[in-house]
N, C-alpha and C positions, 0 to 999 in steps of 0.2 A: 501492500498500498503506501499513494506518495507522501508527500508529508504535507500536500494540501489534503490532501481526504486524513492524513492524523488529526490533521488539524479539525478539523468538520465531523469526528465523530471522538472526540477527545474526552464525551461529557461520557457518553454509553462506552468505556475502554478502561474506567475504574477497575481494580485488580479485585479478581471476588477471594472470596476467605474460601476455609478447604469446608466444601461443598457436606462431609462428614457431620461437621458442626450443626446441624440442622435437624433441633431434637422435639419433642412431644411439646416443649414449655414453649419452644419457636416457633412453630404450629397453631400450639395452640392462641400466639402471638397476632400471629395477622386473623387465622376463619374469627377469633370475640373484636375482629378492630373491624371489620369486615362489618361481621354481624350488629357490630352498636352502635357506629353507621348510620346504619340501614334503618334499624329502630327508629334514630329520630329522626330521616331525611324524610321516614313514614309519619310522622306528624302532621308533615304540610306536602310532600308529592307524594299523591296514588299512579297506583300503576308503576311500569318504567324501569323496574327492577332489569329489565337486560341491557336497559343505555348504563342505568347506575354501578352498575358490576362495570361494563366494560370501564368506563369510568373511571372506578376503581383500579384497573386495573392497570392503566394508563396509570393517574396516581400512584401508580408502589412500584410504576418500570420506570418513573424521572419520563416517563412521554411527557405530550399534551394535544388539545382533541380537539376535533373541528365538528360541530354538530352541524347539521343541516334537518331542517324541518320547515312544515308551515307557524305562520306565526298567532298564539294562542294556546302552541303546546306546554309554557309550560320550564324552556330551555332558558331563560333570563332567569327564575328564582330558584330551578331547578340547582344553578349553580352557590347562588348568593346563598343559598343552603346549607351543600355541601360546607362552603366557607364556613359558616358559622360551626356547623358537626368539627370542623381540626381546627377550629383555635387560631386563627393562620390573619396575617393581615388581610385584608380584601383591596380587590380596586377596581371599578366598572367604568370603562373606558365603551365611549359610545362616538362608535366610527363616521362619524361625514365625508359627505364632499368638498369640504373647506378646513377638516383637519392638518396639520403639517405633523411630520417626525418627533418635532424640539414638543407639539402638544404630550408627546407618547413619553417619549425617552427624556424629556428632562430637556434644559436648555441653563449658559454661563449663564449669568449675568456680571456686573458691576458695580463692584461693592468700594464705597469710602469712606473709609477708619476718623471720621472727625473730628478726633481728636488733634491725632501727626498727618492728615491730607491726603493717606497711601492710600492707594488708590487698589485692586486685584478680583481677576477671573473667578468666581463661585460657582458650584455644579449647587443648579435646584432640579432634585432629582426631579421627574415624574409619577406621574403612574403607574409607571414599569415596576417601578420600584414595590409593589406586595412580594406576598407569597403566592395568593391566588388571582393570579387578573383575567376579568371577560374579559375577550377583548368581542364590542360584542352588534352586529349586521356588518362584520367582520370588511366586506365585500360595498361596504359603499363607501370607502373612502379611497384614494385613486393611488395605483404602485407601488409610487416613493412614499407614502405613509403605509401601505403593506407592511413591504420592508424592512419599516424601525423593530419592525418584531424582529425579521431577522436571528443578529447577532446576538439576542436577549437569550431566547428558545433557543437559539446552537450553542455557547456559547457559553449565558449566563454570566452576561458582563453588560454595560454598555461603556460605549465611547462615546464621547463629550468633547469632543477642538483635539489634545496629544493627550488626554487621560482616558483611563478603563476603571472602571465605577463596578466592582461586584456586586451582582443579585442576590438577594439571602437565598440559603437554602432552604426546607424546599422550597423552588419554584413553579409553578404547572401554571401554563394558560389553557381557558379556554374561548375557544371564537366560536360563534353562532352564525351562522346566515340561513337568508331563506331560499327556495328553489322557483319564489311564484314574483312579482313584481322587479323587473329585470334591468328596467328602461332607468338607464343615471346609472347602474350599478356600472364595480368594476369584476369583474369572477378573479379571483386567488389566480396567479402561475401556476402552475407545477410543480416549477421548485420548489416555490411559496409550502403549496399542498402536502407535501414530499415530508418535513416539517414535523409533522403531524401525525404523530405513532397513528391516532384512529382519525377513522373518518363513520361517523357515529350518525346516521337518519332517526328521527325522534316522530313514529307514526299519530297518525290518532289512538287516545285510550276503545281501549272495549269498551261496551253500555258498560258494564259492570262500573268500570271505574269513572267512568262519564256522567253516570248517579252518582256516583261519588264523590262528584268534583264539585258538582251542581250543589249539594245538598254542603256539603264543605264552605263553602263558600259564599253562599246566599245568606245565612244566618247571622247571632251576635257572636260566635263563640268563636278564640281564636286559639294557632296554639303556635309559638317557637321551639324552637329546636337549639336543645343542649349541644356545646365541645364537648366532644371522647376522645377528640387525638392531639394533643397536644406535638409542636413541628420535631421536638426528640423525636419523638414516637412513629412518625412518620419515618425522618430522617433510619432511623432502625430496620423499620419496616424492609423500605426498601432496599438495602443493605442485606437482610432476611430472603428476596427475592436472587438476589443478583450468587446467591450460594446452592440454589437448591441446584443438582448436578443434571443434565440432563446428556444421553447417551448419542452419540455418533448417529445411529441410526434416525433417532429427531434429530435432528442435524441435515443427512441429510434426502427427508422425507422433507422438510421446508425447504432445502434448496429446490427441491424437488421442484414444487410447487410455482417458485417465483421462476427459477426460466425457465419454464414453463413461457411462461404470460411474455416469452424474447424475442418477438416476429426476427422469424430468418435464422437462431437459432438450432442450436444440433437436435434432434429428436421432436423438436416442437408439431403440438401437435396441429393437425389441418384445420382443425375447425382457430384456429387462435390464430395461426395466419389471411384466416378470413374473416374474421370478423376484431380483430385487434390495432392498433395502429405503430401501440410500439407500449412495451413494456417494466415492466417494476424495479429498481433498482437493488445494489445490495441489502437497502439503508428497510429493506421490506424484509429481510430473512434475519436482520438484527432484531428487530421490534418483535416479527411472528415468536422468537424467541424469548425471549425478553417477556413477554404477552401469556405466550409459554409457562415459563416457572411462576410469574406472577395465578394465573385463571387455576395450578396446580395447587398456590399455597392454600389461597380462597376458597378449595375446594377442599383443601385438609385432608391434600396429600401429598408428597416426598416428591416424589418424581412426577416430570412432563410425558403426555400420552400424547398417544400420532390426532386424540380426538379435539386436544387443548387449540394444537396448531393450526385444523378445520374451522374450527369454530371461531376461531381470532383469521382466521384466512378472510370472507372479506371486510370487513373492515380496518385491514390492512395492506388489503391491491385495493382494492372501492377507486385510491382516489391516484392509486401508480401504476396503474394501466388505463393507454385511453382509450376507448371503442376505435374502428375507424367509423365512415361514413356510410358502409354497404350494414354496418349493425346499428347505428340507428337507427335509417331504412326501414328496419323489421322492428325496430324496436327491442333489440338485448340489450341487456347492459352488459353493466363490468358484472357487478354479482350474478351472474347470469355465467356467465364467462367463465369467473372462480371456479361453481355451482361445476361448471362442465370438466375442468383440468381435476375439483378432487376426484370427481367420478372415476377419468383417468385416469386415475394412479392407486395405484396397489400399497397399501398400507402396511404390511410386512416384508419384515430387511429381508430376507426369501425374496420376496416378489421383485421388488426392487430388480435385488441383482443380477438376476434371473434375466428382464425383458431385457433383449434387445432392448429399443429407441431409450431407456434410462440410462442404460452402461452409454451411450452417445452422446446423453445427456449429461453424464458422470465424466468423462473423457474432454469435449468441449473444454 
């Protein structure tokens, strides 16, 4: 890996502790943390269990989340409530067409000492300097302002002038966008979408869930979420995720899924060649494995299984592979292509090693 790529992924390459150090107490720690957070969120948010689980997987994997859904599905409420349960500093940035990068990251101001008359530049931190940052309607601001998040998300720092200012850990960005009202919006470039670990779709609630929403929100009763996890506890849980062992077979399986999205590669299925414009890069593999580790712990397991990789393939890959015009004209989405790739990929080590198509993939 070249120096540039090492810098890009430095926050993902922290040294792992001995995987054997994970015991029942550690396993129960993360499992209990998930339970407590979900209980507090349940006071305010109805349903959306899968969305909440995927957000927690991102948090404990040190990733960032892009949430997409139509207006009124409580995306903003979900994120602000999550911040309250985590006992972390929270900042909401409402992205608008006139928002400037300095409005997000902060700016240097000239400050004068009245006693001496001496002047110096002082950095005034922007709303990005918080543990949990909500980038609300991120597609409503121009690319220059969208890009102001890139350094913070990847390097966990902000550069102003010649100075670098470190962000506090944990640092978690959750961005929202809605798929309608596209006039006057600025779609996120693929390179910036790649910085988000997951792209999560927030769907309409079921009838029973919407009934409960209506019942809760039209009366006089109010509920308030209580903090259940402190920052140092979250950092400890993030380290536990990295200690989860992962077999070579699971790594090869994750690689098999990702490499099959790359048009023109060895062993790529014909339907991918027909439907995909370009595929996912190496960051997808890293996020699949890290997410698989977090999911395993959240479900009370010490090791990653194939089903963990399969469950996380859609949120990891849907924004990293782009379907072509032929797929769009037939109404085929990236999720459907991912599902077909999963169906076409053997799950056992023996099947993978014997399949001629995957021998080509591993040799390429």
